[in-house]
C-alpha positions in Angstrom: 6.3 90.7 18.7 4.7 89.8 15.4 7.5 86.8 15.1 5.9 83.0 15.1 6.5 80.8 17.7 6.9 77.2 17.9 4.1 75.6 20.0 5.6 73.9 23.0 3.5 71.4 23.6 3.5 67.8 23.6 4.6 66.1 20.3 1.9 63.5 19.2 -0.5 61.2 21.8 0.2 57.9 21.0 3.8 56.2 20.5 5.4 55.8 16.9 4.5 52.4 15.9 4.5 50.8 12.5 1.4 51.8 10.2 -1.2 49.1 9.3 -3.9 50.1 7.4 -7.4 48.3 7.9 -8.2 45.4 5.3 -9.8 46.7 2.6 -13.9 46.4 2.7 -13.3 46.0 6.8 -16.9 46.1 8.6 -17.1 49.2 11.2 -20.4 49.0 12.8 -21.8 52.5 13.9 -19.9 54.4 16.7 -21.0 58.1 16.4 -19.5 58.3 20.0 -16.2 57.8 19.3 -13.2 60.1 18.9 -12.6 62.6 16.1 -9.3 63.6 15.0 -8.3 67.2 14.2 -4.8 67.5 12.2 -2.9 70.8 12.8 -0.6 71.7 10.3 2.1 74.4 9.9 4.2 74.7 7.0 4.0 72.9 3.9 7.3 72.7 2.3 11.0 71.3 2.2 12.9 69.8 4.1 10.8 68.2 6.8 11.7 69.1 10.0 9.2 70.0 13.4 7.0 72.6 11.7 7.2 71.9 8.4 5.4 69.0 6.5 7.0 68.3 2.6 4.5 68.5 0.2 5.0 64.4 -0.6 4.5 63.8 2.9 1.3 65.4 3.0 -0.1 63.8 0.2 0.8 59.9 1.5 -1.2 61.6 4.8 -4.1 62.1 2.8 -3.7 58.9 0.7 -3.7 57.1 4.3 -6.4 58.7 5.4 -8.6 58.1 2.3 -7.9 54.0 2.3 -8.5 53.9 6.1 -12.1 55.5 5.4 -11.5 58.6 6.8 -13.3 62.1 5.0 -13.1 65.2 6.1 -15.3 67.5 7.6 -15.7 71.5 8.3 -15.1 72.0 11.9 -18.6 73.7 11.7 -20.1 70.4 11.5 -17.7 69.3 14.2 -18.8 71.7 16.4 -22.4 71.7 15.3 -22.8 68.0 14.9 -24.0 68.1 11.3 -22.2 65.2 10.1 -23.2 63.9 7.0 -21.2 60.8 5.8 -21.9 57.5 4.7 -22.1 54.5 6.6 -18.6 53.2 7.5 -16.6 56.3 7.0 -15.6 58.6 9.8 -14.9 62.5 10.0 -12.1 63.9 10.5 -11.0 67.8 10.3 -7.9 69.2 8.5 -6.3 72.5 10.1 -3.7 74.7 9.1 -1.9 77.1 11.3 -0.3 80.4 10.6 -1.0 81.5 6.9 2.6 80.7 5.8 3.1 80.9 2.0 3.4 76.5 1.4 -0.1 76.4 2.7 -1.3 79.0 -0.2 1.0 79.8 -3.1 0.1 81.5 -6.7 2.8 80.8 -9.5 2.6 83.2 -12.3 3.4 81.0 -15.7 2.7 82.7 -19.2 1.3 85.9 -18.0 -1.3 83.9 -15.5 -1.5 83.2 -12.3 -1.5 79.5 -11.1 -1.7 77.4 -7.8 1.0 76.0 -7.3 0.9 71.7 -7.0 2.8 71.7 -4.3 1.1 74.1 -1.8 -1.5 72.7 0.7 -4.4 73.9 -1.5 -2.8 73.1 -4.8 -2.3 69.5 -2.8 -5.8 69.3 -1.7 -7.6 70.5 -4.6 -5.6 68.1 -6.8 -6.3 65.0 -4.3 -10.5 66.7 -4.2 -10.3 66.3 -8.2 -9.0 62.3 -7.7 -11.4 61.0 -5.5 -14.4 63.6 -5.4 -16.1 61.7 -2.9 -12.9 62.5 -0.5 -14.2 66.3 -0.8 -12.6 69.4 -0.3 -12.3 70.8 3.4 -10.2 72.5 5.7 -9.9 75.4 8.0 -6.9 77.9 7.6 -6.1 80.0 11.0 -4.9 82.9 9.5 -2.9 86.2 10.8 -3.4 89.5 9.4 -0.6 91.6 10.7 2.4 89.1 11.3 5.5 89.8 9.9 6.2 88.2 6.2 6.0 85.6 5.3 3.1 84.8 7.4 1.3 87.6 6.8 -2.0 86.0 4.9 0.0 83.6 2.9 2.8 85.8 1.6 2.7 87.6 -1.7 0.3 90.3 0.0 -0.3 91.7 -3.9 -2.2 88.4 -3.8 -3.6 88.3 -0.2 -7.3 89.7 -0.9 -7.6 87.2 -4.1 -6.4 84.3 -1.9 -8.5 84.7 0.7 -11.3 85.3 -1.4 -11.3 82.2 -3.1 -10.4 79.9 -0.3 -13.9 81.5 1.0 -15.1 80.4 -2.5 -14.1 77.0 -2.7 -15.6 76.2 0.8 -12.8 76.4 2.9 -13.3 78.0 6.5 -10.7 80.7 7.7 -10.0 80.7 11.2 -8.7 83.6 14.0 -5.2 82.8 15.3 -4.6 86.5 16.2 -4.0 89.8 14.9 -0.1 89.3 15.0 0.2 85.3 16.8 -0.1 87.0 19.9 0.6 85.2 22.9 -3.0 85.5 24.9 -1.7 84.5 28.3 1.0 87.5 28.5 -1.8 89.9 27.9 -4.6 92.0 30.2 -8.3 91.7 28.7 -7.4 95.2 26.5 -4.6 93.4 24.1 -6.7 90.3 24.4 -10.0 91.6 23.1 -8.0 94.1 20.4 -5.8 91.2 18.8 -9.0 89.3 18.3 -11.5 92.1 16.8 -8.4 93.5 14.7 -8.1 90.1 12.9 -12.1 89.6 12.7 -12.0 93.5 11.6 -9.4 92.6 8.3 -10.8 89.2 7.5 -14.5 91.5 7.5 -12.9 93.9 5.2 -11.7 91.6 3.2 -14.4 88.9 2.5 -17.3 91.3 3.6 -20.1 89.9 6.2 -17.3 86.5 7.0 -17.2 85.7 10.7 -14.4 84.0 12.4 -16.5 80.9 13.8 -13.2 79.6 15.4 -9.8 80.5 17.5 -6.8 78.4 16.9 -4.3 79.9 19.9 -0.8 80.9 19.3 1.6 78.5 21.6 -2.2 76.7 22.7 -2.1 79.6 25.8 -5.4 80.5 26.9 -5.8 84.2 28.6 -6.7 84.6 32.1 -10.0 84.2 31.5 -11.7 82.1 29.0 -14.6 84.6 28.6 -12.5 87.1 26.6 -11.3 84.4 23.9 -15.5 83.7 23.3 -17.0 86.7 22.7 -16.3 90.7 23.0 -15.7 93.8 21.8 -13.0 96.2 21.4 -13.1 99.5 19.0 -16.7 99.0 17.9 -15.6 95.8 16.4 -17.6 92.2 17.7 -16.2 88.9 17.6 -17.7 85.3 18.8 -15.9 81.9 18.7 -17.9 79.1 18.4 -14.6 76.7 18.9 -11.8 77.6 20.3 -8.6 74.6 19.1 -5.2 74.1 21.4 -2.3 73.0 19.7 -2.4 69.6 21.2 -3.3 66.7 23.0 -4.7 63.9 20.9 -8.3 63.1 18.8 -11.2 65.0 20.4 -14.6 63.6 21.9 -17.5 63.1 19.7 -19.8 66.3 19.2 -22.3 63.9 20.3 -20.2 62.5 23.7 -21.2 64.7 27.2 -17.3 65.2 27.1 -17.7 67.5 24.2 -15.7 70.6 25.2 -16.4 73.0 21.9 -14.5 75.8 23.9 -11.3 72.8 24.4 -10.8 71.4 21.2 -7.5 69.0 21.5 -5.7 68.5 17.9 -3.1 66.1 16.8 -0.2 67.6 15.4 0.7 65.9 11.6 4.5 65.7 12.2 6.8 63.0 11.7 4.4 59.4 11.9 2.2 61.0 14.3 -1.0 60.5 11.2 -0.1 56.8 10.7 0.8 56.1 14.2 -3.1 57.9 15.2 -4.7 55.3 12.2 -2.7 52.2 13.5 -4.2 53.6 17.2 -7.8 53.4 15.5 -7.3 50.2 13.9 -6.6 48.6 17.5 -9.3 50.1 19.2 -12.2 50.5 16.4 -14.8 50.9 19.9 -12.8 54.6 20.0 -13.3 55.5 16.6 -16.1 57.5 15.4 -17.9 55.7 12.6 -20.7 57.0 10.5 -24.3 55.4 10.5 -24.9 57.1 7.4 -28.0 59.2 8.2 -27.3 62.8 9.5 -30.9 62.6 11.6 -30.2 59.9 14.0 -26.9 59.3 16.2 -25.9 55.5 16.5 -25.3 55.1 20.4 -23.2 51.6 20.8 -25.2 49.2 23.3 -24.7 50.1 26.8 -23.3 53.8 26.4 -26.2 55.8 26.2 -25.0 57.3 29.3 -21.6 58.4 27.9 -23.9 60.4 25.5 -24.4 64.5 25.5 -27.0 65.3 28.2 -30.7 66.0 26.1 -29.3 65.1 23.1 -32.5 62.8 22.6 -34.3 66.1 22.2 -32.2 67.1 19.5 -32.0 64.2 17.2 -33.1 60.5 16.9 -30.6 58.5 19.5 -30.3 54.8 17.9 -28.6 52.0 19.2 -25.9 50.9 17.4 -26.4 46.9 15.9 
């Protein structure tokens, strides 16, 4: 079965509350043990629904994040801890599952191809032009063999152009299995085949590209975790540095002892979830990752050194935040 099934995990990690942005110019003490939001989007289009975010609301989400001092980072940067942001700002990660057309669509106008300004890629690029300091970072978890319209963003005549364009612009591609298989339902041979075939197809389109992260369809792990981390099938190898769940709230800091790259929770960006999450961190600043502005140091709040990852000080310089 190649249909795209809804993920049935919890919708949101905070109760709905009124959004209240931080006061302009609010001072935030460095806290690089704070949590990081990994936002999860599916379809982008109309009408707004359980699995669909309207273009207008995606733009509102980005504006709220910008105003609240958040900046997007690559998923790979989160996993490796290579976070380089201005002091006082906070990282977050944008992810898009299922490679549906509203995420990346071409329009033909007067014989030329243009990116639809209302698709996710068009919206992200327009926002980055408006706010260059915001940057252009997102991970697209793609489906090379799903039923249309989810096979590599639809428009099969443009699938090669689309994937190569995303990589050229610095976006990341991620594994979402070959055709959205619920890995909990299958034996080892099928699990490994699903992951290897997805890697093989992407490598055919973008030679040498490795899918570094896996987003679990339906959020379901296979019977054994190691099947999903690395393996080989039909002569093709795959290896994932991170595995993303379908819900669960904000992720621990990569410098925290609680950080587990193979069980990364996400926040489903539906309804008021983004606004609610921002409000929560406004009210709980001690739980928000705030950069110290120096990628070579990790600022740890006073008294919380014990919450840091063991032996962290052997790889980076750990300092006590003022």
